[in-house]
C-alpha positions in Angstrom: -11.0 4.3 -83.4 -14.6 4.1 -82.6 -17.0 3.4 -85.5 -20.6 4.5 -86.0 -23.2 3.7 -88.6 -23.4 6.4 -91.2 -27.4 6.9 -91.1 -29.4 5.0 -93.6 -26.3 3.8 -95.6 -25.7 0.7 -92.9 -21.8 1.6 -93.3 -19.4 1.9 -90.4 -17.5 5.0 -90.5 -14.9 6.4 -88.1 -15.9 8.9 -85.6 -13.4 11.1 -86.9 -13.1 11.5 -90.7 -11.2 13.7 -93.0 -12.2 16.6 -94.7 -10.5 17.1 -97.9 -11.4 20.6 -99.3 -8.0 21.7 -98.4 -6.2 19.1 -100.6 -8.0 20.6 -103.5 -7.9 24.3 -102.9 -9.0 27.4 -101.2 -6.6 27.0 -98.1 -3.4 27.8 -99.5 -1.1 25.6 -101.6 -1.1 22.0 -100.8 1.2 20.1 -103.0 0.7 16.5 -104.2 3.1 14.6 -101.9 1.7 16.7 -98.9 -1.7 15.7 -99.9 -0.7 12.1 -100.0 1.0 12.2 -97.0 -2.2 13.4 -95.0 -4.2 10.8 -96.3 -1.5 8.1 -95.3 -1.4 9.7 -91.7 -5.2 9.8 -91.4 -5.5 6.3 -92.5 -2.8 5.1 -90.3 -4.6 6.4 -87.2 -7.9 4.6 -88.2 -9.8 7.1 -90.2 -12.3 5.4 -92.6 -14.1 8.3 -93.9 -13.0 10.9 -96.2 -15.2 13.8 -97.5 -14.5 15.4 -100.8 -16.4 17.5 -103.4 -16.3 17.8 -107.2 -15.3 21.5 -107.0 -12.5 21.2 -104.4 -9.7 22.5 -106.9 -12.1 21.7 -109.8 -11.7 17.6 -109.0 -8.1 17.8 -107.7 -9.4 16.6 -104.2 -11.1 13.7 -105.7 -8.3 12.9 -108.0 -5.8 12.9 -105.2 -7.9 10.6 -103.1 -8.2 8.1 -106.2 -4.3 8.4 -106.6 -4.0 7.5 -102.8 -6.3 4.7 -103.0 -4.5 3.0 -106.0 -1.4 3.0 -103.7 -3.4 1.7 -100.8 -6.1 -0.9 -102.1 -6.5 -2.6 -98.6 -8.1 0.6 -97.1 -11.7 -0.2 -97.4 -13.2 3.1 -96.0 -16.1 5.3 -97.1 -15.2 8.2 -99.7 -18.4 10.9 -100.2 -18.2 13.3 -102.6 -20.8 16.4 -103.4 -22.3 17.8 -106.4 -24.4 20.8 -107.8 -21.9 23.5 -107.3 -20.6 23.1 -110.5 -23.8 24.6 -111.9 -23.8 28.5 -112.5 -26.1 28.7 -109.2 -26.9 25.8 -107.2 -30.6 26.1 -107.4 -33.6 24.0 -108.8 -33.0 25.5 -112.1 -30.0 23.3 -112.6 -30.8 20.2 -110.7 -32.0 18.0 -113.6 -31.5 14.2 -113.8 -29.2 14.8 -116.8 -27.0 17.2 -114.7 -26.8 14.8 -111.9 -25.7 12.2 -114.3 -22.8 14.4 -115.9 -21.7 15.4 -112.6 -21.7 12.1 -110.9 -20.0 10.4 -114.2 -17.4 13.2 -113.6 -16.8 12.4 -110.1 -16.8 8.4 -110.8 -14.1 9.1 -113.2 -12.2 11.4 -110.7 -12.3 8.8 -108.2 -11.8 5.7 -110.2 -14.9 4.0 -109.2 -18.0 2.5 -110.8 -20.3 3.4 -107.9 -19.8 6.3 -105.7 -20.1 5.6 -101.9 -22.3 8.6 -101.1 -23.1 11.6 -103.0 -24.4 15.0 -101.1 -25.9 17.8 -102.6 -23.6 20.5 -101.8 -25.3 23.4 -100.0 -28.1 24.1 -102.8 -30.7 26.8 -102.3 -33.8 26.3 -100.4 -36.0 25.3 -103.7 -33.7 21.9 -104.3 -34.7 20.7 -100.7 -38.4 21.4 -101.3 -38.6 19.7 -104.7 -39.8 16.0 -105.1 -38.3 15.7 -108.1 -34.8 16.2 -107.1 -35.1 13.4 -104.7 -36.7 11.1 -107.2 -33.7 11.8 -109.5 -31.6 10.7 -106.7 -33.5 7.5 -106.5 -32.9 6.9 -110.1 -29.2 7.4 -109.7 -29.1 4.7 -106.7 -31.4 2.4 -109.2 -28.8 3.0 -111.9 -25.9 2.0 -109.6 -24.1 5.2 -110.0 -24.4 6.1 -106.4 -24.8 3.9 -103.6 -26.5 6.5 -101.5 -27.0 10.2 -101.1 -27.5 12.9 -98.7 -27.1 16.6 -98.4 -24.6 19.3 -97.2 -26.7 22.3 -95.9 -26.1 25.6 -94.6 -29.3 26.1 -92.4 -30.8 24.2 -89.7 -34.3 24.5 -91.8 -32.9 22.9 -94.7 -31.4 20.1 -92.6 -34.8 19.4 -91.1 -36.3 19.4 -94.5 -33.9 16.9 -95.9 -34.2 14.5 -92.6 -38.0 14.4 -93.5 -37.2 12.8 -97.0 -37.4 9.0 -96.8 -34.2 8.1 -98.7 -32.0 10.6 -97.3 -29.0 9.1 -95.7 -27.2 11.7 -94.0 -27.0 15.4 -93.4 -23.7 17.4 -93.3 -23.8 20.5 -91.3 -21.7 23.1 -89.4 -21.6 22.2 -85.9 -18.8 23.2 -83.3 -18.5 25.0 -80.2 -19.0 28.3 -81.9 -22.2 26.9 -83.9 -24.3 25.3 -81.5 -28.0 25.9 -82.9 -28.1 22.2 -84.6 -28.5 20.8 -81.0 -31.8 22.2 -80.6 -33.7 20.4 -83.3 -31.6 19.0 -86.0 -29.7 16.2 -84.0 -32.8 15.1 -82.3 -34.8 14.9 -85.6 -31.8 12.9 -87.3 -31.6 10.3 -84.3 -35.4 9.7 -84.7 -35.3 9.4 -88.4 -32.3 7.3 -88.3 -30.2 9.9 -90.7 -26.5 10.2 -90.1 -24.9 13.7 -89.1 -21.6 14.6 -90.6 -20.3 17.5 -88.7 -18.1 20.1 -90.6 -16.2 23.0 -90.0 -15.6 21.7 -86.4 -12.8 23.7 -85.8 -14.5 27.0 -87.0 -11.8 27.1 -89.9 -9.1 26.8 -87.4 -10.3 29.2 -84.8 -10.7 26.4 -82.1 -7.1 25.3 -82.6 -6.2 28.2 -80.5 -3.1 28.9 -82.7 -4.6 32.2 -84.3 -4.1 35.9 -82.8 -5.6 39.3 -84.0 -2.4 39.7 -86.0 -2.7 36.2 -88.0 -2.8 36.6 -91.7 -3.7 34.0 -94.5 -2.8 33.6 -98.0 -4.7 35.4 -100.6 -6.1 32.2 -102.1 -7.2 31.4 -98.5 -11.0 31.6 -98.1 -10.1 32.8 -94.5 -8.8 35.8 -96.5 -11.3 36.3 -99.3 -14.6 35.3 -98.0 -14.8 37.0 -94.6 -17.6 39.2 -96.1 -19.2 36.2 -97.6 -18.4 37.5 -101.2 -17.6 34.2 -102.5 -19.9 31.7 -100.9 -21.9 31.5 -97.5 -19.9 33.6 -94.9 -21.0 30.9 -92.3 -18.2 28.4 -93.8 -15.4 30.8 -92.9 -14.9 31.0 -89.3 -18.3 29.5 -88.6 -19.5 32.8 -89.5 -17.9 34.6 -86.4 -16.1 37.8 -86.8 -12.4 37.1 -86.6 -11.5 39.5 -83.9 -14.4 38.0 -81.7 -13.4 34.3 -82.5 -9.8 34.8 -81.6 -10.9 36.2 -78.3 -13.3 33.6 -77.7 -10.9 30.7 -78.8 -8.5 32.0 -76.4 -11.0 31.4 -73.6 -12.0 28.0 -75.3 -8.2 27.0 -75.2 -7.7 27.9 -71.4 -10.7 25.5 -70.8 -9.2 22.8 -72.7 -5.9 23.1 -71.3 -7.4 23.2 -68.0 -8.6 19.6 -68.3 -5.4 18.7 -70.0 -6.3 18.5 -73.6 -5.1 20.6 -76.6 -7.7 22.8 -77.8 -8.1 21.3 -81.2 -8.8 17.7 -79.6 -11.2 19.1 -77.2 -13.3 20.9 -79.9 -13.2 17.6 -81.8 -14.3 15.7 -78.9 -17.1 18.1 -77.8 -18.6 17.5 -81.3 -18.2 13.6 -81.2 -20.0 13.5 -77.7 -23.1 15.3 -79.1 -26.0 12.6 -79.3 -26.8 12.2 -83.1 -23.3 12.9 -84.5 -22.2 10.2 -86.8 -18.7 11.6 -87.8 -16.8 14.8 -87.6 -14.5 16.0 -90.7 -11.8 18.3 -89.8 -9.5 19.2 -92.6 -5.7 18.7 -92.3 -2.7 20.4 -94.4 -0.3 18.2 -92.7 0.7 14.8 -91.3 0.7 16.6 -87.7 -2.7 17.9 -88.0 -4.0 14.6 -89.5 -2.7 12.6 -86.6 -3.7 15.5 -83.8 -7.2 15.1 -85.2 -7.5 11.5 -85.2 -6.4 11.7 -81.5 -9.5 13.5 -80.5 -11.1 10.0 -80.7 -9.0 9.0 -77.5 -10.2 12.1 -75.2 -11.6 10.9 -72.4 -14.9 11.9 -70.8 -15.5 16.0 -70.8 -15.9 17.4 -67.4 -19.1 19.2 -66.5 -16.9 22.4 -65.7 -15.6 22.4 -69.4 -18.8 21.8 -70.8 -20.6 24.5 -69.0 -17.7 26.9 -69.6 -18.0 26.2 -73.5 -21.9 27.0 -73.1 -21.1 30.3 -71.6 -18.4 31.3 -74.2 -21.3 30.5 -76.8 -24.0 32.4 -75.1 -22.0 35.5 -74.0 -19.9 35.9 -77.0 -20.8 34.0 -80.1 -24.7 33.4 -79.9 -25.7 37.1 -81.0 -23.5 36.6 -84.1 -24.7 33.4 -85.3 -27.6 31.6 -83.7 -30.4 33.3 -85.7 -28.6 33.4 -89.2 -28.3 29.7 -89.7 
């Protein structure tokens, strides 16, 4: 597995990481044994970066990672978590140093560590990114040893650019996939110039780019792909990358045909497309089974993507997806 330096942290992380939202909740039930099996499978394939958050299953995801690490003390990877979405509203009103201490203390207990490797502000409102005091407080947490480094997770490209301009922001986590290409224009070049890491999330557009869904596919009631299609629970861009499901299924079928035309499974091709974008440090697909975790990790072994494939991906985006998403985030 190829490794890259994660921005200003100086840590090496695998180019394919593991997103663990689904190990906590909001993707249907994943029991304890299955969750630990997913972590096993990812680590066995060379994954050295796990991404979690304090609100994934109200801490369940963090706790499962801690349980797995106790059973696998030789794993020396990086665990990134997030904070601020435990607040009633993730806004500047709740972004105090005391709140940051409370949330990081809780995550340290959940993860069983003294110092958190990386803490990311979890998609807060614009006023948080504009506040000098917020980033001063994060510097205090580093000085106190509660966190080793900090970054941000964002909804919009403008938020990403604002964070990249901050001198101690180590990384930016942003939605980037074949159906969400706007970050290629300004965010990734700015991150490269500043030495900030890019963590690409939702790389399969909530599973659309796996090519497994049809117009008749349904999801469990407790799966955000059922209850958040209108954005009523959180930003709609987090569900299917903001693409209307019917449009996404049709576009994904075209993407799948392109991928299989070069002899690559669609999910692996989608992840490989992200990995090869200049400026990307790591991509964090989720997995609900061992097979999915192994298949995701295999994307790191995909060879060069052909010009025909890349042109086809761009055409699908421009013709089908761009009108729905490009100017929204």
